[in-house]
DRENMI-338834 format. One record per residue (C-alpha): residue number from 0; residue in one letter; x, y, z. Coordinates in steps of 0.02 Angstrom, whole numbers, plus 50000, padded with zeros to 5 digits. Each point is the difference from the previous one (the first is absolute). Layout:
% residues N
DRENTI     n   res       u       v       w
DRENTI   NUM     A       X       Y       Z
...
% end
This chain:
% residues 629
DRENTI     n   res       u       v       w
DRENTI     0     M   52068   48740   49833
DRENTI     1     I   49901   50147   49960
DRENTI     2     N   49801   49970   49999
DRENTI     3     R   49898   50161   49924
DRENTI     4     L   49831   49996   50036
DRENTI     5     I   49891   50136   49925
DRENTI     6     W   49834   50011   50102
DRENTI     7     I   49869   50021   49888
DRENTI     8     I   49895   50129   50052
DRENTI     9     A   49798   50017   50022
DRENTI    10     I   49917   50155   49987
DRENTI    11     A   49886   49986   50128
DRENTI    12     V   49926   50165   50012
DRENTI    13     F   49948   49954   49821
DRENTI    14     V   49889   49842   50061
DRENTI    15     M   49834   50105   50028
DRENTI    16     L   50006   50124   49888
DRENTI    17     P   49856   50014   49875
DRENTI    18     I   50029   50064   49840
DRENTI    19     T   49878   50139   50027
DRENTI    20     G   50121   50147   49996
DRENTI    21     Y   50181   50062   50025
DRENTI    22     A   50126   49974   50147
DRENTI    23     Q   50158   50021   50035
DRENTI    24     V   50110   49852   50088
DRENTI    25     T   50184   50045   50067
DRENTI    26     I   50122   49853   50029
DRENTI    27     N   50149   49989   50088
DRENTI    28     Y   50115   49875   49975
DRENTI    29     L   50111   49951   50123
DRENTI    30     G   50153   49880   49959
DRENTI    31     V   50056   49880   50150
DRENTI    32     S   50164   49902   49987
DRENTI    33     I   50056   49869   50131
DRENTI    34     R   50158   49915   50002
DRENTI    35     Y   50023   49848   50120
DRENTI    36     G   50156   49854   49964
DRENTI    37     N   50063   50030   49817
DRENTI    38     Q   49803   50018   49928
DRENTI    39     T   49896   50169   49969
DRENTI    40     Y   49813   49997   50012
DRENTI    41     V   49922   50196   49905
DRENTI    42     E   49842   50019   49992
DRENTI    43     M   49889   50169   49924
DRENTI    44     M   49882   50041   50132
DRENTI    45     N   49834   50131   49963
DRENTI    46     V   49984   50094   50139
DRENTI    47     T   49828   50026   50068
DRENTI    48     S   50031   50058   50176
DRENTI    49     N   50118   50121   50093
DRENTI    50     Q   50041   49852   50122
DRENTI    51     L   50104   49828   49944
DRENTI    52     V   50064   49856   50101
DRENTI    53     I   50110   49911   49866
DRENTI    54     P   50027   49824   50098
DRENTI    55     I   50169   49929   49958
DRENTI    56     Y   50002   49855   50140
DRENTI    57     Q   49998   49876   49889
DRENTI    58     Y   50188   50038   49921
DRENTI    59     C   50073   50013   50176
DRENTI    60     A   50041   49820   49986
DRENTI    61     Q   50175   50041   49918
DRENTI    62     G   50072   50134   50103
DRENTI    63     N   49953   50186   50019
DRENTI    64     V   49907   50077   49835
DRENTI    65     L   50045   50150   49901
DRENTI    66     F   49822   50063   49975
DRENTI    67     S   49965   50184   49883
DRENTI    68     A   49848   50092   49945
DRENTI    69     Y   50021   50131   49873
DRENTI    70     L   49888   50147   49910
DRENTI    71     D   50010   50083   49837
DRENTI    72     P   50096   50151   50049
DRENTI    73     L   49879   50105   49865
DRENTI    74     S   49834   49954   50121
DRENTI    75     S   49897   50082   50126
DRENTI    76     L   50022   49846   50107
DRENTI    77     G   50128   49963   50143
DRENTI    78     I   50066   49903   50154
DRENTI    79     T   49964   50090   50142
DRENTI    80     S   50057   49902   50126
DRENTI    81     V   50072   49800   50020
DRENTI    82     S   50022   49883   50153
DRENTI    83     G   49994   49826   50024
DRENTI    84     V   49837   49918   50063
DRENTI    85     L   50032   49823   50112
DRENTI    86     Y   49880   49856   50012
DRENTI    87     N   49929   50067   50176
DRENTI    88     G   49934   50175   49894
DRENTI    89     S   50129   50111   50086
DRENTI    90     T   50142   50082   49903
DRENTI    91     V   50167   50029   49984
DRENTI    92     N   50125   50149   49958
DRENTI    93     T   50083   49923   49843
DRENTI    94     P   50166   50063   49958
DRENTI    95     V   50009   50059   49802
DRENTI    96     I   50112   49981   49872
DRENTI    97     D   49947   50117   49880
DRENTI    98     Y   49852   50109   50022
DRENTI    99     S   49882   50132   49917
DRENTI   100     P   49820   50035   49976
DRENTI   101     K   50016   49915   49827
DRENTI   102     Y   50111   49858   50045
DRENTI   103     V   50026   49901   50185
DRENTI   104     S   50160   49846   50003
DRENTI   105     I   50020   49900   50172
DRENTI   106     E   50084   49854   50039
DRENTI   107     V   49868   49899   50110
DRENTI   108     N   50072   49918   50159
DRENTI   109     C   49922   49830   49991
DRENTI   110     S   50065   49972   50186
DRENTI   111     L   49828   50089   50031
DRENTI   112     P   49837   49949   50002
DRENTI   113     I   49985   50091   49868
DRENTI   114     Y   49831   49979   49897
DRENTI   115     G   50000   50142   49870
DRENTI   116     I   50062   50174   49944
DRENTI   117     Y   49882   50136   50024
DRENTI   118     L   49965   50145   49898
DRENTI   119     G   49918   50183   50024
DRENTI   120     L   49952   50084   49842
DRENTI   121     N   49921   50159   49944
DRENTI   122     S   50019   50154   49875
DRENTI   123     Y   50183   50051   49974
DRENTI   124     E   50066   50127   49839
DRENTI   125     P   50105   49915   49864
DRENTI   126     Y   50173   50019   49983
DRENTI   127     P   50094   50064   49842
DRENTI   128     L   50079   49858   49921
DRENTI   129     E   50162   50086   49993
DRENTI   130     A   50067   50123   50111
DRENTI   131     L   50159   50111   50092
DRENTI   132     V   50012   49925   50182
DRENTI   133     V   50062   50141   50111
DRENTI   134     P   50064   49975   50182
DRENTI   135     V   50028   50145   50121
DRENTI   136     S   50089   50034   50151
DRENTI   137     N   49945   49864   50147
DRENTI   138     I   49875   50085   50147
DRENTI   139     T   50057   49942   50169
DRENTI   140     Y   49905   50012   50189
DRENTI   141     T   50033   49925   50142
DRENTI   142     L   49854   49931   50123
DRENTI   143     T   50008   49928   50185
DRENTI   144     Q   49826   49989   50022
DRENTI   145     G   49824   50017   49924
DRENTI   146     S   49965   50041   49819
DRENTI   147     I   50037   50120   49864
DRENTI   148     N   49919   50023   49837
DRENTI   149     I   50125   50057   49862
DRENTI   150     S   49925   50081   49841
DRENTI   151     I   50132   49990   49855
DRENTI   152     P   50018   50139   49906
DRENTI   153     S   49938   50027   49817
DRENTI   154     I   50131   50091   49859
DRENTI   155     P   49946   50124   49874
DRENTI   156     G   50001   49869   49822
DRENTI   157     L   50004   49844   50085
DRENTI   158     N   49883   49873   50055
DRENTI   159     Y   50032   49889   50166
DRENTI   160     L   50040   49842   49969
DRENTI   161     F   50058   49890   50174
DRENTI   162     S   50107   50017   50151
DRENTI   163     I   50103   49889   50069
DRENTI   164     V   49999   50014   50187
DRENTI   165     K   50111   49936   50105
DRENTI   166     L   49975   49973   50210
DRENTI   167     I   50147   49962   50098
DRENTI   168     S   49937   49964   50179
DRENTI   169     I   50127   49980   50121
DRENTI   170     S   49974   49856   50120
DRENTI   171     P   49883   49985   50086
DRENTI   172     A   49900   50118   49885
DRENTI   173     T   49880   49952   49865
DRENTI   174     A   49908   50107   49879
DRENTI   175     G   49907   49951   49862
DRENTI   176     I   49878   50080   49856
DRENTI   177     N   49813   49932   49979
DRENTI   178     N   49987   50134   49822
DRENTI   179     Y   49880   49972   49872
DRENTI   180     L   50113   49941   49833
DRENTI   181     T   50115   49937   50101
DRENTI   182     A   50126   49827   50011
DRENTI   183     E   50155   49952   50093
DRENTI   184     L   50139   49962   49904
DRENTI   185     G   50112   49925   50133
DRENTI   186     T   50081   49998   50179
DRENTI   187     E   50167   49990   50060
DRENTI   188     Y   50110   50028   50150
DRENTI   189     S   50139   50085   50006
DRENTI   190     S   50101   50101   50089
DRENTI   191     V   50008   50167   49996
DRENTI   192     N   50100   50172   50051
DRENTI   193     I   49917   50112   50076
DRENTI   194     G   50104   50145   50032
DRENTI   195     S   50173   49918   50068
DRENTI   196     I   49886   49872   50068
DRENTI   197     S   49975   49833   49927
DRENTI   198     T   49849   49911   50017
DRENTI   199     Y   49873   49853   49987
DRENTI   200     A   49864   50071   49877
DRENTI   201     K   49834   49905   49901
DRENTI   202     I   49999   50072   49792
DRENTI   203     T   49822   49980   49929
DRENTI   204     T   49988   50055   49830
DRENTI   205     Y   49845   50052   49906
DRENTI   206     I   49939   50044   49844
DRENTI   207     T   49857   50148   49996
DRENTI   208     Y   49876   50056   49864
DRENTI   209     S   49921   50132   50114
DRENTI   210     S   50043   50167   50034
DRENTI   211     N   49964   50005   50170
DRENTI   212     V   50101   49863   50104
DRENTI   213     S   49928   49975   50193
DRENTI   214     I   50136   49939   50093
DRENTI   215     T   49980   49912   50177
DRENTI   216     A   50140   49976   50127
DRENTI   217     N   50040   49930   50187
DRENTI   218     G   50159   50038   50036
DRENTI   219     T   50156   50098   49907
DRENTI   220     T   49957   50008   49800
DRENTI   221     Y   50113   50055   49865
DRENTI   222     V   49897   50045   49827
DRENTI   223     V   50048   50007   49833
DRENTI   224     I   49901   50043   49858
DRENTI   225     T   50093   50000   49824
DRENTI   226     P   49846   50080   49866
DRENTI   227     Y   49988   49931   49826
DRENTI   228     Y   49920   50114   49857
DRENTI   229     Y   49962   49979   49798
DRENTI   230     A   49964   50108   49885
DRENTI   231     P   49920   49916   49836
DRENTI   232     I   50103   49995   49839
DRENTI   233     T   49908   50071   49853
DRENTI   234     S   50127   49969   49874
DRENTI   235     M   50102   49844   50020
DRENTI   236     Q   50150   50095   49875
DRENTI   237     N   50120   50073   50113
DRENTI   238     P   49882   50043   50139
DRENTI   239     V   50049   50163   50075
DRENTI   240     L   50025   50006   50225
DRENTI   241     T   49925   50138   50094
DRENTI   242     T   50079   49983   50162
DRENTI   243     S   50178   50001   50085
DRENTI   244     S   49994   49835   50069
DRENTI   245     N   50076   49842   49920
DRENTI   246     P   49831   49936   49908
DRENTI   247     I   49968   49820   49950
DRENTI   248     I   49914   49925   49848
DRENTI   249     M   49848   49879   50056
DRENTI   250     L   49916   49901   49852
DRENTI   251     T   49858   49950   50090
DRENTI   252     G   49964   49882   49881
DRENTI   253     A   49856   49862   49945
DRENTI   254     P   49987   49841   49920
DRENTI   255     W   49966   50081   49845
DRENTI   256     I   50105   50120   49994
DRENTI   257     K   50191   49981   49908
DRENTI   258     Y   50121   50114   50059
DRENTI   259     S   50193   50026   49897
DRENTI   260     Y   50113   50157   50058
DRENTI   261     N   50160   50061   49931
DRENTI   262     N   50122   50071   50140
DRENTI   263     C   49921   49931   50142
DRENTI   264     T   50055   49911   50124
DRENTI   265     P   49899   49913   50118
DRENTI   266     I   50033   49978   50176
DRENTI   267     N   49932   49944   50177
DRENTI   268     P   49961   50153   50096
DRENTI   269     G   49934   49903   50152
DRENTI   270     I   49820   50043   49968
DRENTI   271     P   49857   49874   49994
DRENTI   272     G   49911   49993   49808
DRENTI   273     I   49861   50087   49976
DRENTI   274     T   49954   49852   49895
DRENTI   275     P   50073   49802   49969
DRENTI   276     W   50053   50083   49834
DRENTI   277     T   50086   50175   50054
DRENTI   278     T   50159   50053   49946
DRENTI   279     Y   50127   50115   50071
DRENTI   280     L   50134   50089   49898
DRENTI   281     A   50123   50139   50081
DRENTI   282     Y   49974   50140   49894
DRENTI   283     T   50102   50092   49886
DRENTI   284     P   49958   50148   49882
DRENTI   285     Y   50045   49873   49835
DRENTI   286     C   49871   49860   50061
DRENTI   287     S   49862   49970   49883
DRENTI   288     I   49871   49891   50017
DRENTI   289     A   49871   49912   49874
DRENTI   290     Q   49850   49926   50016
DRENTI   291     S   49881   49886   49898
DRENTI   292     V   49824   49934   50060
DRENTI   293     E   49927   49826   49958
DRENTI   294     P   49835   49978   49990
DRENTI   295     I   49892   49900   50127
DRENTI   296     V   49914   49850   49933
DRENTI   297     I   49842   49966   50061
DRENTI   298     N   49920   49838   49962
DRENTI   299     I   49799   49993   50048
DRENTI   300     V   49934   49821   50030
DRENTI   301     G   49834   49930   50083
DRENTI   302     E   49996   49935   50171
DRENTI   303     S   50051   49816   49944
DRENTI   304     A   50143   50091   49951
DRENTI   305     Q   49975   49974   49790
DRENTI   306     S   49984   50131   49903
DRENTI   307     L   49843   50080   49959
DRENTI   308     A   49907   49975   49837
DRENTI   309     C   49865   50134   50005
DRENTI   310     N   49944   50090   49861
DRENTI   311     N   49912   50149   50088
DRENTI   312     V   50128   50037   50118
DRENTI   313     F   50154   50124   49941
DRENTI   314     V   50122   50098   50102
DRENTI   315     T   50048   50184   49922
DRENTI   316     V   50174   50058   50068
DRENTI   317     G   50083   50169   49999
DRENTI   318     S   49948   50093   49830
DRENTI   319     N   49839   49898   49987
DRENTI   320     S   50084   49862   49880
DRENTI   321     I   49871   49849   50026
DRENTI   322     M   50058   49816   50025
DRENTI   323     G   49939   49862   50028
DRENTI   324     L   50001   49880   50147
DRENTI   325     T   50113   49855   49879
DRENTI   326     G   50171   50068   50029
DRENTI   327     N   50099   50089   50150
DRENTI   328     L   49978   50195   50035
DRENTI   329     T   50160   50093   49997
DRENTI   330     I   50031   50173   50101
DRENTI   331     N   50118   50123   50035
DRENTI   332     P   49992   50023   50193
DRENTI   333     I   50070   50175   49980
DRENTI   334     M   49893   50082   49883
DRENTI   335     D   49827   49885   50021
DRENTI   336     R   49950   49905   50123
DRENTI   337     A   49814   49985   49993
DRENTI   338     F   49896   49860   49844
DRENTI   339     Y   49817   49981   49994
DRENTI   340     V   49866   49844   49999
DRENTI   341     T   49886   50028   49864
DRENTI   342     I   49845   49891   50024
DRENTI   343     S   49882   50015   49831
DRENTI   344     G   50039   50172   49977
DRENTI   345     V   49989   50062   50180
DRENTI   346     K   50145   50047   50096
DRENTI   347     T   50001   49929   50149
DRENTI   348     I   50148   49990   50098
DRENTI   349     G   50152   50102   50006
DRENTI   350     I   50159   49904   50069
DRENTI   351     R   50144   50095   50062
DRENTI   352     L   50158   49930   50042
DRENTI   353     N   50078   50099   50145
DRENTI   354     S   50109   49882   50051
DRENTI   355     I   50098   49884   49882
DRENTI   356     P   50169   49926   50073
DRENTI   357     T   50021   49906   49848
DRENTI   358     S   50021   49984   49825
DRENTI   359     A   49864   49873   49960
DRENTI   360     I   49835   49954   50093
DRENTI   361     T   49849   49882   49958
DRENTI   362     V   49834   50091   50044
DRENTI   363     S   49842   49901   50026
DRENTI   364     L   49852   50063   49967
DRENTI   365     P   49870   49889   50066
DRENTI   366     L   49884   50032   49818
DRENTI   367     I   49832   49884   49981
DRENTI   368     S   50006   49880   49839
DRENTI   369     R   49825   49971   49937
DRENTI   370     S   50070   49830   49988
DRENTI   371     S   50024   49996   50192
DRENTI   372     I   49805   50027   50024
DRENTI   373     S   49890   49857   49978
DRENTI   374     I   49792   50022   49983
DRENTI   375     V   49864   49881   50069
DRENTI   376     D   49828   49999   50000
DRENTI   377     E   49911   49969   50145
DRENTI   378     A   50016   49819   50003
DRENTI   379     G   50182   50005   49988
DRENTI   380     N   50010   49941   49817
DRENTI   381     P   50138   50108   49881
DRENTI   382     V   49929   50147   49901
DRENTI   383     N   50065   50083   49830
DRENTI   384     A   49955   50186   50042
DRENTI   385     L   50080   50152   49948
DRENTI   386     I   50028   50110   50141
DRENTI   387     Y   49963   50196   50010
DRENTI   388     L   50085   50127   50135
DRENTI   389     N   49917   50152   50040
DRENTI   390     I   50116   50111   50012
DRENTI   391     N   49955   50171   50026
DRENTI   392     G   49823   49979   49912
DRENTI   393     T   50092   49913   49852
DRENTI   394     L   49976   49812   49973
DRENTI   395     I   50191   49915   49965
DRENTI   396     P   50017   49851   49936
DRENTI   397     L   50108   49880   50068
DRENTI   398     S   50076   49898   49890
DRENTI   399     D   50120   49839   49994
DRENTI   400     D   50142   50094   49975
DRENTI   401     S   49945   50133   50112
DRENTI   402     C   50067   50056   50191
DRENTI   403     I   49923   50085   50151
DRENTI   404     Y   50050   50048   50174
DRENTI   405     P   49939   49930   50108
DRENTI   406     G   49857   50074   50094
DRENTI   407     N   49807   50003   50018
DRENTI   408     Y   49915   50044   49853
DRENTI   409     D   49815   50010   49915
DRENTI   410     V   49987   49853   49893
DRENTI   411     Y   49886   49965   49844
DRENTI   412     A   50013   49852   49911
DRENTI   413     L   49929   49975   49828
DRENTI   414     V   49879   49844   50004
DRENTI   415     N   49876   49941   49869
DRENTI   416     N   50026   50170   49883
DRENTI   417     E   49958   50090   50170
DRENTI   418     L   50090   50095   50124
DRENTI   419     V   49980   49947   50203
DRENTI   420     N   50080   50109   50125
DRENTI   421     L   50075   49876   50122
DRENTI   422     G   50019   50153   50133
DRENTI   423     L   50162   50052   50105
DRENTI   424     N   50135   49838   49992
DRENTI   425     A   50156   49990   50054
DRENTI   426     I   50130   49970   49881
DRENTI   427     Y   50164   49913   50061
DRENTI   428     Q   50112   49875   49935
DRENTI   429     G   49881   49820   49954
DRENTI   430     S   49861   50074   50048
DRENTI   431     S   49818   49954   49927
DRENTI   432     L   49888   50104   49929
DRENTI   433     E   49818   49901   50036
DRENTI   434     I   49856   50037   49851
DRENTI   435     P   49803   49940   50034
DRENTI   436     I   49935   49834   49930
DRENTI   437     F   49880   50048   49857
DRENTI   438     L   49838   49914   49953
DRENTI   439     N   49844   49994   49896
DRENTI   440     Y   49855   50046   50137
DRENTI   441     T   49822   49983   49989
DRENTI   442     L   49875   50081   50132
DRENTI   443     N   49837   49939   50017
DRENTI   444     I   49881   50105   50048
DRENTI   445     S   49836   49981   50079
DRENTI   446     I   49848   50146   50019
DRENTI   447     P   49864   49884   50084
DRENTI   448     G   49897   50167   50080
DRENTI   449     K   49965   50090   49847
DRENTI   450     C   49952   50174   49989
DRENTI   451     P   49864   50000   49885
DRENTI   452     D   49966   50186   49979
DRENTI   453     L   50175   50030   49939
DRENTI   454     N   50119   50001   49847
DRENTI   455     L   50143   49905   50092
DRENTI   456     E   50176   49994   49941
DRENTI   457     L   50155   49896   50067
DRENTI   458     L   50167   50124   50010
DRENTI   459     V   50165   49877   50013
DRENTI   460     K   50154   50078   50011
DRENTI   461     Y   50151   49918   49997
DRENTI   462     G   50207   50100   49984
DRENTI   463     N   49966   50093   49861
DRENTI   464     Y   49844   49930   49944
DRENTI   465     Q   49808   50038   50012
DRENTI   466     Y   49851   49885   49945
DRENTI   467     T   49819   50060   49985
DRENTI   468     I   49891   49877   50003
DRENTI   469     P   49807   50001   49982
DRENTI   470     V   49916   49887   50126
DRENTI   471     S   49876   49911   49905
DRENTI   472     G   49958   49848   50110
DRENTI   473     N   50050   49916   50150
DRENTI   474     N   50176   49938   49976
DRENTI   475     Q   50151   50087   49914
DRENTI   476     V   50171   49956   49922
DRENTI   477     I   50146   50088   50025
DRENTI   478     S   50159   49937   49896
DRENTI   479     I   50163   50101   50038
DRENTI   480     P   50150   49948   49919
DRENTI   481     N   50195   50007   50060
DRENTI   482     A   49919   50039   50180
DRENTI   483     M   50142   50007   50152
DRENTI   484     I   49994   49896   50142
DRENTI   485     G   49965   50120   50136
DRENTI   486     S   49945   50158   49914
DRENTI   487     Q   49832   50063   50039
DRENTI   488     I   49829   50012   49894
DRENTI   489     Q   49895   50122   50032
DRENTI   490     V   49799   49960   49975
DRENTI   491     K   49858   50144   50003
DRENTI   492     L   49816   49949   49966
DRENTI   493     L   49918   50171   49962
DRENTI   494     G   49816   50046   49980
DRENTI   495     N   49950   50137   49865
DRENTI   496     G   50188   50042   50030
DRENTI   497     S   49969   50012   50183
DRENTI   498     L   50139   49884   50109
DRENTI   499     L   49872   49833   50081
DRENTI   500     Y   50135   49916   50029
DRENTI   501     Q   50202   49960   50027
DRENTI   502     R   50129   49882   50013
DRENTI   503     V   50194   49990   49992
DRENTI   504     M   50065   49811   49964
DRENTI   505     V   50190   49933   50001
DRENTI   506     I   50034   49881   49867
DRENTI   507     N   50090   49844   50062
DRENTI   508     A   50070   49860   49940
DRENTI   509     S   49842   49913   49949
DRENTI   510     S   49952   50051   49806
DRENTI   511     S   49804   50032   50037
DRENTI   512     G   49931   50104   50148
DRENTI   513     K   49823   50020   50066
DRENTI   514     L   49894   50146   50034
DRENTI   515     V   49828   50012   50075
DRENTI   516     I   49918   50193   49985
DRENTI   517     K   49869   50053   50146
DRENTI   518     P   49970   50191   49975
DRENTI   519     N   49911   50068   50159
DRENTI   520     T   49816   50011   49998
DRENTI   521     I   49847   50066   50085
DRENTI   522     D   49829   49974   50018
DRENTI   523     F   49876   50154   49956
DRENTI   524     M   49846   50020   50058
DRENTI   525     P   49881   50170   49985
DRENTI   526     V   49838   50004   50083
DRENTI   527     D   49872   50118   50032
DRENTI   528     L   49899   50067   50150
DRENTI   529     L   49875   49827   49982
DRENTI   530     N   50163   49893   49966
DRENTI   531     N   49951   49975   49822
DRENTI   532     E   50169   49992   49887
DRENTI   533     L   50046   50134   49892
DRENTI   534     P   50047   49952   49829
DRENTI   535     N   50041   50179   49926
DRENTI   536     A   50124   50028   50168
DRENTI   537     V   50194   50024   49927
DRENTI   538     L   50173   49955   50086
DRENTI   539     N   50128   50094   49989
DRENTI   540     I   50204   49948   50030
DRENTI   541     G   50119   50106   49913
DRENTI   542     S   49976   49997   49836
DRENTI   543     L   49885   49823   50002
DRENTI   544     Y   49792   50043   49992
DRENTI   545     Y   49898   49841   50046
DRENTI   546     V   49808   50007   49983
DRENTI   547     G   49868   49916   50107
DRENTI   548     P   50043   49861   50124
DRENTI   549     G   50114   49868   49979
DRENTI   550     R   50170   49937   50017
DRENTI   551     Y   50137   50110   49944
DRENTI   552     C   50193   50001   49985
DRENTI   553     I   50085   50155   50057
DRENTI   554     P   50181   50079   49977
DRENTI   555     V   50147   49953   50118
DRENTI   556     N   50031   50116   50137
DRENTI   557     S   49809   50072   49991
DRENTI   558     S   49925   50028   50178
DRENTI   559     V   49852   50130   49970
DRENTI   560     G   49852   49996   49862
DRENTI   561     M   49866   50127   49954
DRENTI   562     V   49821   49927   49973
DRENTI   563     I   49895   50131   49865
DRENTI   564     Y   49800   49999   50019
DRENTI   565     G   49897   50143   49926
DRENTI   566     S   50129   50138   50031
DRENTI   567     D   50034   49933   50167
DRENTI   568     V   50179   49936   50046
DRENTI   569     Y   50042   49874   50111
DRENTI   570     I   50204   49988   50086
DRENTI   571     V   50000   49805   50042
DRENTI   572     N   50168   49892   50051
DRENTI   573     I   50018   49866   49902
DRENTI   574     T   50138   49908   50110
DRENTI   575     G   49879   49867   50081
DRENTI   576     G   49935   49897   49843
DRENTI   577     D   49831   50071   50011
DRENTI   578     V   49914   50132   49978
DRENTI   579     Y   49821   50044   50031
DRENTI   580     V   49926   50183   50007
DRENTI   581     R   49818   50053   50028
DRENTI   582     V   49974   50127   49904
DRENTI   583     W   49869   50145   50054
DRENTI   584     T   49872   49962   49893
DRENTI   585     L   49840   49909   49964
DRENTI   586     G   50047   49918   49837
DRENTI   587     P   49926   50044   49825
DRENTI   588     L   49883   50137   50109
DRENTI   589     G   50151   50112   50074
DRENTI   590     I   50025   50117   50125
DRENTI   591     K   49890   50124   49906
DRENTI   592     T   49862   49890   49964
DRENTI   593     L   49983   49949   50179
DRENTI   594     L   50008   50206   50034
DRENTI   595     V   49848   50034   49878
DRENTI   596     I   49899   49857   50076
DRENTI   597     F   50048   50048   50198
DRENTI   598     G   49949   50177   49936
DRENTI   599     L   49821   49939   49946
DRENTI   600     L   49958   49910   50143
DRENTI   601     T   50035   50116   50095
DRENTI   602     L   49875   50136   49898
DRENTI   603     L   49858   49855   50034
DRENTI   604     M   50022   49997   50172
DRENTI   605     I   49987   50193   50001
DRENTI   606     I   49845   50001   49882
DRENTI   607     A   49906   49864   50118
DRENTI   608     S   50037   50099   50149
DRENTI   609     I   49907   50155   49931
DRENTI   610     V   49860   49909   49943
DRENTI   611     R   49960   49925   50163
DRENTI   612     G   50003   50182   50066
DRENTI   613     L   49878   50048   49915
DRENTI   614     G   49865   49889   50048
DRENTI   615     G   49957   50126   50162
DRENTI   616     K   49938   49967   50185
DRENTI   617     R   49836   49900   50071
DRENTI   618     G   49938   50015   50169
DRENTI   619     G   50054   50085   50147
DRENTI   620     D   50189   50014   50055
DRENTI   621     N   50044   49821   49942
DRENTI   622     D   50094   49980   49836
DRENTI   623     E   49954   49894   49873
DRENTI   624     Y   50066   49942   49850
DRENTI   625     I   49959   49900   49823
DRENTI   626     I   50097   49855   49995
DRENTI   627     I   49993   49954   49827
DRENTI   628     R   50040   49819   49948
% end
């Protein structure tokens, strides 16, 4: 019985990509096959890390497990290392049946406390789908102690494929290879002849795809290396051999490649396959091979594995052929492996399938449909409103049959025929957008302290609306239809155009509010030197002028003013609430009149002194004055 399960791939890298630009995403699929008992489990994995641990302990109940993992031979990804992982987290060397950077097959010994298989992955060049494989003469070395680094020679016109390395350790010697891109194929113990002497030896066989082989030995060890090279076959009809060695035709294979050949004989050359689909043929000049490529079928579904119905989402493939999400997408894995997802006319992401070791895949796009997004008001009541997304300065409607990627979006809602900015919202599957509650709001404004010398106006601003209302009494009523709870109202009191008072109010759940306006005032008292009030003194604050004593309204943020009397100007501080100014004057007479009177009095005194001196002297030396009473 074969249980085959194709894992639906969720492209996790899409989850937080907003549709504000273009991005390229590369996807690498890794096929995993686990055979246990008479059953097989197959899984397609999306590789997002260069280190994988694949659990297999749950399959060990029925004995040993045959594990294999494989990549697309045309991908630029490779399996660079493989080992077993025990329950304590340590790793053990696990002999392989087949190993290449695109394919590994292992028989797992379940008698060990095995947890899973570790795979290391990294960049690795693609393999041709058809090639001539050429083995060359053995390279031999002898080690007694220490390490040796062996470089596999290059051959012009050929590419290095791999080497089969045998370490023949004469008991009790030990030897090993710890190379990158190297795996152990197996170990045997046998008698070997060294010259005329027969001795017992441990023979360990490795396969390495590295062109530098590092070997460490402790005791006498013989090293036998058989390099293999390849040349891509550019024409499948009668390939031309360019080397004198006996080549092997390698049909690398893939699940979407079908081969047919004539005058060719399949063989088992005793070397691992590059992929699970690799076939080796004996080379003859008369061998002709033809291939056919089957398109890969890509089924695009949503996160719930259901077909997507998004009238604003399209897929562009190859030569700009555009299709919706209503059918399966097919691509030629040799000619074109990329397709593009377009939302609302914006090319948002290019998807490249780098490794496709299967003929059909299911790609899950985490698209969010409008029907999966709920809209409620602040009280939790559902609201029917049209939603817009601000994408690069353009408002794109999110209608019932449209979809978007999950992410953070600047959202607008059309409520009461007005666009309301809901701010930056995280939109995901099943998310809820909250819209403020709207009501008809009444604001009662009271102005108990008037400013009788000024023409007063109320300036009320709400959203994009502004009301200017002349003040004719102590109370004013402002009605604001469709006011949004939580929004702000700005109220200003202007006197002759100057700002006397301002306040910002927040609209609460109540349908009405009250505001008492009390502008700042000062008591102005100008007096002369005799402490008499000066009715003609002028108080100037900003653009306001007040004449004579009184209580006056002053503009906000005012700290100084000017008192003007005649040609005299006095700077006064108005922050204390009272402005008491003594002007250098005698009231109506003024300073000039005072100086004239003072001058006349001085002149009279001088005349009086002269008259007294003209009266002369009487009697001896005694002075006598005439006192005029």
